[in-house]
C-alpha positions in Angstrom: 12.3 20.9 14.9 11.1 17.4 14.7 13.5 14.5 14.7 13.6 11.4 12.5 10.3 9.8 11.5 9.6 6.8 9.3 6.7 8.6 7.7 5.7 12.2 6.7 4.1 14.0 9.6 1.2 16.2 8.4 -0.3 18.8 10.7 -2.4 21.8 9.6 -4.5 24.3 11.6 -7.8 25.7 10.3 -10.2 28.2 11.8 -14.0 27.5 11.8 -15.8 30.3 9.9 -18.8 30.0 12.3 -17.4 30.0 15.8 -13.7 30.7 15.3 -12.6 27.4 16.9 -9.1 26.3 15.8 -9.2 22.8 14.3 -6.0 20.6 14.2 -6.0 18.4 11.1 -3.6 15.5 10.4 -5.4 14.7 7.1 -3.5 15.9 4.0 -5.0 17.8 1.1 -6.4 15.9 -1.9 -6.0 17.2 -5.5 -9.3 18.1 -7.1 -9.7 20.0 -10.4 -6.2 21.5 -10.1 -6.6 22.6 -6.4 -5.7 21.1 -3.1 -8.9 20.5 -1.2 -9.7 19.2 2.3 -13.2 18.6 3.8 -13.4 19.6 7.5 -15.9 19.7 10.3 -15.8 21.8 13.4 -15.7 19.7 16.6 -17.4 22.5 18.6 -20.3 23.7 16.5 -20.5 20.9 13.8 -20.1 23.4 10.9 -18.8 21.6 7.8 -16.5 23.5 5.4 -13.9 23.0 2.7 -10.3 24.3 2.9 -8.8 25.1 -0.4 -5.2 25.8 -1.4 -3.9 26.7 -4.9 -1.7 24.0 -6.5 1.6 25.4 -7.7 2.2 25.3 -11.5 4.8 22.8 -12.5 7.0 22.5 -15.6 7.9 19.2 -16.9 8.7 16.4 -17.0 11.7 17.0 -19.2 13.4 14.5 -21.4 14.7 11.5 -19.5 12.7 12.3 -16.3 9.7 10.5 -14.9 
């Protein structure tokens, strides 16, 4: 699936909580207070909402790593 690209292709799908319309988003999540957050607006009804995703816990960096 895909091919070779010179940049990372970001594509997410979200459902509007008001009308159920599926929104295609090419904007990536931003980190805010330890969570991945993305502000979205429905193109059909104009409803604004926030999509959140838990940020995985990381261990490190270990000695000699950056």
